[in-house]
N, C-alpha and C positions, 0 to 999 in steps of 0.2 A: 355625484355630488358636485361636480364642477360648477354647474350654474349657481349654486348657492355659497360658493366659497367665501365671498366677501360679505355675506349677511352676518357671519359670526366673527368678523374681524380678518385681518390679513393672514392668508395661509402661510406666509413666509414666517409668521411668528408662532403659529400653533400647530402646523402639520408636519408630521415626520416624513422625511425624505424630500421635502419641497425646499429648493435653493433659489435665492433670488439675488438680484443686484439692484443697485439704485442708479447705476450707470451703465455704460457699455451696451446699449441696446438702441435700436433705431429710433430717430426722432419722431417717426410717425406714430409710435406706439406710446409716446409719453402721455402721462395722464389717463391712460386707459386702465380698466380694471386688472388686465393680465399682463401689464407692461414689464414687470420686473420678475416674472417667474422664468428662470432660465435653465433649471434642471429638476427632473423628478428622478431620484435614486431610490429605487425600490427593490433592490437585489435581494433574492432569497428570503422573502418575508411571509411565504405560505399564503400569498394573496390568491383570492379566487375572483370569479366575475369576469367581465369584459372591459375593453378599452372603449371609453365613452367617446362619441363623435366630437363633443365639445373640447377634446384635447386639441383640436385644430385651431381653437381660439387663442391658444398660448403662443402667440406669434413670436415672442422673444426666445422660446425654447431652444436651447442648444444641445441638451443630453435627455434623451428619454430612455431610461433603464428600468425594465421590469423583469430582468433575467431571473430564471430559475425559481418560478412560482407556479401556480396551478391555474393560471388564467386560460380563458377560452374564447370562443366566438371569433369574428373575423378582425382583420386589420382595417380600422376605418379609413375610407378614402380621404377623410379630411386631414390625415397625416400629411398629405401633400401640400397643405397650407403653410406648413412650418418652414418657412424660407430660410430661417437662420439655423436649422437642424444640422448638427454635425455628426452625432452618434444616434443610431436607431438600434436599440439592443433589446430584442424581444425573445431571444433564444431560451430554450428550456421551459416552454409552456405547452399549452394544448391549442394554440391558435390554428383555425382551419380556414377554408376558403382560399381564394386566389390573392395574389399579391396585387395591391391596387396600382393601376397604371400611373396615378398621380404622383407616387413616390419618385417616378423618373424625372419629375419636375424639380427636384431638389438639388440643384446644381452645385450646392455648397457641401453636400453630405459626403462625409469621409468614410463612414463605416456602416454597413447594414449587416446585422446578425439576427437572422430568423431561423437558424438551425435548431434542430431537435424540436419541432412542432409537427403539425398535421397539415401543413400548406399544400394545396393542390393547385392544378392548372399550370400554365406556362410562365416562363421568365418573361416579363413584359419587355417589348422591343423598345419602349420608352426609356429603358436603362441606358440607352446610348447617350442620353442627355446628362448623365451623372458625371459631369466633367471633372469633379474633385474626388470621386470615389476611389479608394485604395483597396478596401476590403469588402468582398462580397461573400459572405458566408451563409450558404442556403442548404447545407447538407442535412441529412437525415430528416427529410420531408417525403412528400409524395408528389413532387413537382413533376410535370409531365411535358410532352411537346419536345421540340427541337431547341438546341442552344441557339439563341439569336445571333446571326453572324455580325449584327451591329455592335456586339460587345467588343469586337475588335477595333472599334473606333476610340475606345476609352483611353485617354492619354495618361492617366496615372494608376490604373489597376495594377495592384501588386499580388493580391491572393484571390483566386476564384475557386471556392469550394462548393461543388455541387454534388458530392458523392452521396450514395445511399438515397436515391430518388428513383423515379420511373421515367427519366429522360430518355428520349429515342431519337430517331432521325440519324443524321451523319455529323461527324465531328467537323466543325466548320474551320477550314484552313485560315480564315481570317483572324483567328485568335492569335496567330503568330505575329500579327502586326502590332501587338501591344508591346511597346518598347520598354515597359517598366515590370512586365510580368515575371514574378518570382516563383510562384506556386500554381499549378494547374492540377486540381484533384477532382476527379470525376468518376472514381471507382463505384462498383455496384449499381450501374445503370444497365439499361438493355437497349443499345443502338441497333439500328436496323440491320437485317441480314445483309451481309456483303459490306458493312462498314468497316473502313480501314483507318489506320493512324496516318494523318497527312504528312508527307515528307517534310513540310515546312516546320512541323514541331521540332525537328532535328536541327533547326537553324536559329532558335531563339537564343540570343547571346546572354540574356539576363537569367534564364530559366534555371531555377535550383532544384525543383522537384516536379516530376511528371508521373502521376499516378492514374492508371487507367485499368486497374485490376477488375476482372469479372464484368466485362462490359460487352461480351459478345463480338469482339473484334476479330477480324480475319486479315489475311495478307501478311506481308512481311514486317519486321521491325526496322524502322528507318534508320539510316546511319545518323548517329547522335553526336558525332565528334565536333560538329559546329556549334553545338550548345555548350560552349566552353566552361560555363559556370555550373552545369549539371552535377548534382551530387547523388540524387536518388531517382531511380527509375523502376516503377512497379507496373509490369504489364502481365502479372500472372492470372491463370485461370481465364484465358481467352482461347481463340482458335488460331493463333498466329503460327506462321510456318516459316520456312527459309532458315538461314543460318544466323549465328550470334553476330551482330554488327559491331562496328567500331564505336568506342566510347571515349569521352574527354577524360583527361588525367585525374580530375577532382573527384571521381566517383567514389561514393562510400557504400552504396547499397544498390544491387542489381537483382530483381526478381523477375524471372521469365518462366518460372515453374508452371506445370500443368498446361502446356501448349503443345504444339507440333514442331517445335524447333529441331533441326537436323544439322548435320555437319560436326566438325571438331570443335573442341574448346580452343579458341584462338590464344596464341602466345601472348598477344597484347594485354590479356586479362592479368598476367602476371606482373606487368609493369604499373598497375594501378596502386600506387603506394598507400592510399587511404581505404582501400576496399576491405571492409570487415563483413559484409553481408552479401552472399552470392547464392542465390537459389535457382537451380536449374533442373530440379527434380521432375519426373514424369514427363519427359520429352523423348526425342529419338536421337539423342546426341551419342556419337560414337567416337572411336580412336582412343587416344591416350591423353592423360592430363599433362599440361606442359610443365617442364622441369622448374620453370621460374616461378610458378604459382605458389604463393605463401613465402616466398624468399624475402619480401618486404613487409614487416609487421605494420598494422594500421597506425598512422601517425608516428612511425618509428618507436612505438611502444611495445617492447618484447612481451609484455604481460597482457596485451589487449586481447580482447576475446574475438575469435573468428567464428562465423557460422557459415558453413558451406554444406549445401545439400545438392548431391548428384544422384540421389536415389532413382531407381527405376528408369535407366537409360542403357545404352549398349557400350559403355566405357570398359575397354579391355585391360588397362593397366595405368599404374601411377607411379611417381618416383618413389623408390624405396628408400625413404629418407627418415631415419629414426628421429632426427631433430625436428623435422616437420610434424611427425606424428605427435610428439610430446608437446609441441607448442601450440597445437590447434585445440581449442576446447570443444568444438562441435563440427565434426566432419562425418558425413554419411555417404556410403556408396552402396548400401543394400540394394539388391535387385539389378546389379551390374555384373557382366561376366567376370570381372576382376575379383569378385567375392566367391567365386566358385571354390569349394573346399574349405571356406571360412579361414583362409590363411591370414587375413588381416582382421582379426576379430574386433578390434578397437573401432575400426571405420566401417565395418560391415554390419553393424547392429541397427535395425530400423528404429527410428525415433521421430518425434514431432517437433518441428520448429517452434511451434506455439508454447509447448510445455517448457522448451529450453529457454525461450525468451522470458517467460514468466518466472522460472525458478532462478534464472540468472540476474534478475533485477537487484542491483547492488545499492548499498548505502554508503555515503561518504564517511568512511570509518575514521578519518582523521579528526572528526568533530567529537570524538568520545574519549574520555579518559577514565573508563570504567574501572580499570585495575587500580587506580590510584586515588579515586574520589568516592566519597560516601553518597548516600542518598539525599535527596532534596525534599523539602516540604511539599505537600499537596499543591498543585498547580505550577510549582517551580520546576525548571529543567536545568540540567548542567549546561553552562554556557560553553560553547564550542571554542576550543583553542584560547581559553582565557588566559591573559597575560598580566602581570603586575607591571609597575613602573620600571623595573629592571629588565623587563623583556622575558622574564621566566614564566613558564606555565604554571598555573595554580588552579585550584577548584572554586568555582564560583556559580552560585545558584540564582536564577533570575526568572521572571515570567515573560515568555516571549509572546508576540503576535503570531498567531497560527494562520497560515495562508493555505487555503485549498486552491490549487493552481493547475492549469492544464495546457500543455503544448498541443495545439490542435493539428499541426502539420509539420513536424521537425524534419530537417534536411538529413536525416540519418535513421537507421534502423536499430542500432545497438548503442544505448545511452551511455554505457560504462566509460567509453573513451572521452566523452564530452562532459562528464560530471563537474570536473573542476573549472572548465571553461564556462559552464552554465552558472556556477556560483559567482564567478568573476563578473559575468554579464549582469546577473540579476542584482547583485550588490551594488554594482556601478550605476545600473539603471535607477535604483531607489535612492541613491545618494548615501549609502551605508558602507561601513568598512567591511572587508571580506570576512573577517572573523565574527561579524554580527549575523551572518546568514548560515543556516544549517539545513541541509536536505534530509528530512526525517526518513521518508520512504518515497517510492514511486511505483507505479504499475503501468505496464504496457497494455493498452486497451486496442479495440479494433481499429482498423485503418491506421495503425501506428500512432495513435494518439497517447500521450503519456501524462497521466494524472499524478499529482505529487501533494505532499504535505511540506510546506516550508516553516522553519521557525525563524523569526526575525527577533534578535536579542538586543536589549539596550546596550550601549557601549560600556558604561560603567555602573549605571544605577541598577537597582532591583526591577524597577518598572520604567517603561516609557512614560514621558510626560505627555499631557493632553495634545500640546501643540504638535509634537512629533507624531503621535498616533493620527491626528487629523491630516498631516502632510502625507504620510503613507498611504492612507485611505484614499485621499484625493488622487494620488499618482496612479493607483490601481484603477479606481473607478472612472477616470477620465482618460485612460489609456495613455498616461504620460511616460510610462516605461517604454522606451523605444523598441520596435520590433527589431529582430536580429535576423540576418540572412540565414544563419545555421539552424537556430531554434524556432524560426518561423513564427506564425501568429499564435497568441496566447489568450486565455480567458481566465478571469477571476470566478471561482465557483463559491467561495465563501471566505469570510474573515472571522477569526475569533480574537476578541481583546478582553483582557482581564485587567481591571483597574485596581489601583492600590486600595486597601481597606479604608472605608470612611471617606473616600474622595468622591466628588461629583464628576460627571464625565468631562466637563469642561469643553466639550466638542460644540461645533457649530450647530445651529438649529437643524434638526433632521439628520445630523451626522451619524446617529445611531443607526440608520436605515442600512441594511445589508451587512451589519456586523452583529455579532452577539456580544453582549456586555454582561459582566457578572463580577462580583466581588468574591474572590476566592472560590470560584465555581468549579469544583473538579470535574463536574459532569461534562462541561464543555469540552475541556481539553482531552478527556478520555474518549470522546466520540471517534478519535483517530485510531482506527483499527490497525493501521500499518506503522505506528510509531516505533522507532528503534528502542528496545529496552536495553538500558545500559547496566552492566554488571557492576554492583557497587561493593566496595570493600571497607573503606574507611570513611567515618563520618567527617564532614567538613566542620571547620570551626564556626561557632555561632556568629552570625552577622546581624547588624542592626536592621530591623524591619522585617526579619524572617520568622520571628516568634511572637506569639500573642499570650499574654499571662492568663492562665485559665483561673476559673473559680474553683477552688479546692473542694472536692466532695469526698467524703469519708465513705469507704466501701465496707459494707458488712456482708460477710458471706459465710453461710453455715458450713462446717466441715472444712474449711481451709485454714492452714496455718498461717499466722501473721508474724512476719519477721521484722526486725529493726534495721535502720540504715547501717549501723555499725556492723551488723551481722552480715549484710550484704558485701559490705567493703571487705570484711575478713574472709569470706567464702570465695571471693575472686581475687585474692592476693592484691587488694588495693586497686581494684579495677585495672589490673595489668593488661597491657597490650598483648601479652603473651597468652592471656586467657580468653581473647576474643575469638568467638567461633564464627561470627559473621555480623553483617549489618542489614537491617531491614527498615521498612517504613516506620516501625515503632521506636527503634533505636538499636543500639548495640546489644549483641547476645554474647554473654560470657559463660565460660566453663566455671561451675561452682563446685566446691568440695565441701561436704557438710562435715560436722565433727565425727560423725560415725564412718567417714571415708567414702560414703556414697556420693556419686557425681550427679549434678543437676545442671540444667541450663537456665540462666538467669537473663531476662530481658530488662534492659534499663532504658528508661525514657525520662527526660526532664520536663520542661514546661512548654515544649513544642505545641503549637496549635494542633488540636485533634488527638494528641497522645492520651490525654485524660479520658476522653470518650472511648478510645479504643481499649484503654486499660480497664474501665468499667464494664465494657461489653464482654471482654474475654472472661472476666470473673464471674459475671452474671450467667453466662452461657455455660462455661466449663465446669461450674460448680453444680450443675444440674444434669449433665450428660455424661455417661460412662459407657465406653465401648472399647474393645481391644484395638480397634483401627482409628481411635481418636487419641491424641496426645493427652497425657495426664497433667493437670495442673496441680501442683503440690501446695501452693500457698503464694503469698503476695506481700509487698511492702509499700506502704504510702507514707512518705515522710513530709510533713507540712512545712518544715523548716528549709529544707533544700529544694522542695517542689519535686523531687525525684519519685518515680513509680517503678516498682519491680514486679515482675511476674516470674514465678519459679516452676519450671516444668521438669518432667523426667528427662534424664539425658539419653539422646539417641546416638549411639556410637558411630553409625555410618552417615550421620548428618542428613543432608536433604538430597532428593532426586536431582535438583539443580547442580549439586557438587559432582554429580557423576556424568554430566553432559559436556561435550566439548564446548569450549576449550578448557573448562575447568578439569577435565579428566581426559586422558588419552585413550582409555579402554572403558567403554561403557559396558554394563553387565549383559549377560546373554539372554536369550529369548525367554526361557522359563522364568528367569528372575524378573524380567521386565513384566511378565505376565502375572506374576505373583504380586508385584508392586501395584499394578493396575487393578487387580481384584480386591487387594486390601484397601486401596483408597476408594474403590467403588462401594465397598461395604460400609466404610465409615460415613461416606456421603449419603448413602441410602438410609442409614440409621438416623442421621439428621433429618432427612425428608419425611421419614415414615414412622419413626418410633419416638423421637423427641416430642415433648408436649409442652408448649405448641411446637410444631415443625420449625427448623432452622434452615434458612438459606445462607450458605457459607459466603458467597459473593466474591471470592478471590481464590478460586482452585487454580494452582499453577505449580511447577516442580519445586520451587523453594519453599512451598507450604505443605509438601509431603515429606514426612521425616521417615527415616530408616533405622530399625533396630539392628542388633547384632546378626540376625538372620535375614535381613532384608525384608522384614515384614513392614508394611506401610502404614503410617498413622498421620491422618489429616490434622493440621495445626493452623495456628494463626486465625483467630476468630475475631480480630479487632473491628472488621467492618461488616460482620454478619448481622443479620436481621432476623427477628422472630417473624414467622408467618402468621396469618390469621388461623384461628382454630380449625382443625380438619372438619370436613364434612362429615355427614352421618355415615356415608359409604366408606369412610376411613381414608379418603383421598388426602393428598397434600394440600395444606391451607392455600387460601387465596393469594393473589400478587399483593406486593407492597409498594405503593408510590413512594419513591425516594430519589434523591440525587444519584447519579451514576458514580459508582466507585469500583475499583478493580484494577486489573493490569492490562494494558494495551496488548492486543494479540490474543487475549483469553476472554475478552468482553463479548457478551451476546449483543449483536447489532440490534435486535428487536428492543433489548433492554436499554440500549443507548438511545433509541429513537422515542420510546414511550415512557422511560423513566419507571416502568413497572417491573419490579424484581419478582421473579417467580422461580419455582424449582427448576424449570426448563432453561432458566439462565445459568444455573449451576451445571446443568447437563451439557450445555454448549461449552463451557469452560473445560469440563471433564473430556469432552471430545477432542479439544485442542491438545490436552495432556495426553490422550491416547496417541494422537499422531506424533507428538514429540517423543514418546516412548518408542513407538514403532520405527520412526525414521532416523532418530538420533539428532534430528535438527531442532533448532530453537523455533518457538512460535512465529517470530519474525526474523527471518534469515535472509541477509542480502536484499533487504527492502520488500521482501515478499511474504505475505501472511500464509503460513503453512496450510491453512484450510483451502486457500485458492490454489495451491499447488496440488493438493489432493483432489480437488474438483477436476482440475485439468487432466490429471492422470487417472481418472476413474476408470478408464478402459484398460489401463495398463498399470494396475496398482502396484505391481512387483518393482515399478521403476522408483518408487518412493521409499521402499523398505531398506532400512540399514543393510548394506551388503555384508557386514560382519556376522549377521544372524541367519544367513541363507543356509538351509540345511539343518537348522536346529529345530525345525518344526515342520509340520506338513504345510505345503504352500497354501492349502485350503484355509488353514487357520490364520495364516498371515493376511490373506485376503479378506476373511471374515472379519478380523480385528479392523482393518482398514475401512471396510464398509460400515462397520458399526461406528467407528470414529466420525465418519462423514454424515451418517444419520444423526449422530448427536449434534452436528453442526449445521443441520439444515435451516435455512432462513426462517421458515414458518415454525415457531415453536411447537404447534400441534403434530408436526411431522416428527418430532424428536421422540425417542424412547424415554420412559421414566427410568430413574436410577435402579428400580427393582428389575426392570427389563435388562438393564446393562449388566447387573450383577449376574443374572441367570445366564446371559450369553457369554460372559467372560469365564464363568464357572465351567461352562460346556467346553470352551476352548482349552481351559486348564486340564481338563480330563483327556482330551484328545491329545494334548501336548505330552502329558505323562505317558499315555499309551505309546506314542511315537518314540519317546525316549527309551522306554522299555524295550521296544522292538529293535531299535538301532544299537542299544547297549554301547554308547559311545561317550558317556559322560566321564568327565575328569574333574578334578577339584583344583581351582586356581589358588595361587598364593595369597591373594587377598581375601579368601573367604567366600568369594562369589562363585557360584556354580557356572562353569564354562563348558561348552560342548564343543566337541570337534567332529568334523565330518570328512568322509572321503567320497570321491567322485563315483566310486563303484559300489557304494553301499546299496544292497538290494532293498527295495520298497515295493511291495506288492499291493499294499492296502491304500496308499495314498498317491495323489498326483505329485510328481517330482517337480522341483523348481525349474523354471524355464532354462532352456539351453543357453540362451543369451545371458542369463544371470550368471551361470557357470563360466561362460566365456568372458564376461566382464570381470569375474573374480581372477580368472587365469591371467588376463591382461594385466590387472592390477598387481598381481604377485610377480610376474615376470619382467614387465617393462616399466613399472613405476607409475603407469597411468591409472589413476584413480577415477573411476566412472561416476562416482557420487560427488556431490559438492563438498569442498573442504570448508573448514569453518573459520579461516583466516581472512575471508573476504575474497578469496580467489576462486576461480572456476576451473573444473577439470572437465575432460571430454565426457560427453554423454551419449 
């Protein structure tokens, strides 16, 4: 459509994503049709089609950004006509064909990002003319041929990313001539047989990271000591030989695993005070471990995580140092002579580095005040480290800008140590105060990339104003946040902005491109599957702008008792804080005592936005469904004068499953009780799907919505966001999907539902699968920055790794594995691959019978003081009918009991050995 842009008026006035200037462009372009178009910002708009050759006519163009769309075709040769182009951002599409030679003519170009496409052919030798280029990001394509030695002539190149391509030939020594080079990342290519690492690569004084993993390289590892800035060296999975070389003192990560390295571990490694990541597994290393290794914690932080892998070598001994054993979270020596006889059980357990990295992803815990603050309204989040004018912390809710952000090649392998430094860097780069930036979660991806969700909070107001939103978006889009030598190159994946109710965007023409705008749009914020879920105990004081006055609607419900406001006040002792059972999205829940002495649970909500709708939904649904595994609604109260709404339920003496999870409880119930809870909740949910008419989709299955009676029978509760399905089909199947805004709880939300906004029974199945994993592992759905589903998938070949160690031996190992496999099937990405709730009930019922038979055979059940059934086991209990728990599981339990080393993750944000 470019040729006809001006037939319908100026595109700068009418087109989304088109930015223009009336000045600051070459005199030769004045008074031409395309003179003032300087930027196309079309990030993440689901665009298809191709790049038109006419783009080459936009001679004043400085920024061309079509990142993260579905565009295809070739890159037009006419791009080489854009003499003023600074940023060429085409990554995350389906572009194919070769890179046009003409791009090499753009001497002013600063950044090329064509990564994550289907580009073929060689890197043009004309790139030697890119005299201003600093960033060449061409990774994850099918680029072939040799790396042009001419790239060594580039005077300003900082980052060269060519990993995950089909590059061949030899590594050109000339790259060492680049005096500004910080990152050289070429992993996952296939260089010619006999290709070696040029010795010159060990003499680049500016080099921070050298990554040549899985490149078919041979020969020795060069002496790297003259690359004095080097922090990360990844040469794993090659055919390198010789001994471990010398390294500069700033090293943070070394990976030489899966090679043919021999000789001893040099004493000099113990002098690297920042080293937190050392992988030497699957080599031919012999001798002993130096006594000084581990004597200096990374960055002098005694709680910092170490990941050391020496598995499958010929190491005969290591220092018998109890302090060292306890201080290291992840050390492995399995497959070495020193582990003969299993005398060092904690360090002789086989394990996977990838699993530990994923499980170990931590969240900035200082940003959350969950134990002292209550819940925030929909789309609002608790402001991290909020302070009043006196400098004291207090609770404040606000709507953040959510940033999908990725570090493409950081200068470290373990993020934990650098979290606070990163927050300082990103807040300073954006011109924000440190307390305005929160790291919600992060995930370590392939090639050590780290993707994350950041929350940017207004300093004092509830919302950012339009000018501040525009400023922040511009800084990300135009790469005005400076690169950092430690954190390396970054990329913006997406922005979510929620505007104040009733306001217009106020943004510049086209500014909405690349962000998602909405007014109180819960669905947008809930797309973040990895957000930290904050435990909420006390409701904050009402604040201006946080509540909307609803239209009062009288509820008529047959069979339910209606109480008055004064009765609600009397039954709760004047809404006493001593009667508060908990706080949820609807409001506070009080213990109520009726005149006959019976106890009830009373939910109270005022005029908060959405509370009336939830109130009416719960009454409408619970007045027509009745099942022993659904909580019973006894009545309600709607007071027109105060605007208060109350729901009165049966009282559940053992509260919720959430209350029995760490850190709320130090002793979670035993395996049979967990199985009874899971089966009861499954039966209640199955009733909603198959017997209610019409079927009901719960929409928010999670531990806090599963209540427990005196015998720990489970009852599904909280139907405030539930929806009726379409009528069942003639075969009796569950009704069809419902198109709706996304609501639910991060960590339990079905990704397919988030993407399509179509709620189905399989959306509940996904949430229930997460609940199963929580019950089996004792972990939270989002723990230390990592979604538990991802943890389960990573450990799918060793599922016993994720099972709560306290329940080992309380059931057949086959039952625990079957539970884990069922949970993961419930969480399949494709909803058609998930079981129905009827199938889930059948499988859990079979597990329950197996568990009862096992308990009967072992006859080792005792009764705990809390009323929960607890099982004890002994290591010599005979079992001829079922597979025993793995020896390493028993070893880990013994180590935990004898030396205080807990091999499962704690719940206070710290990590323990694995």
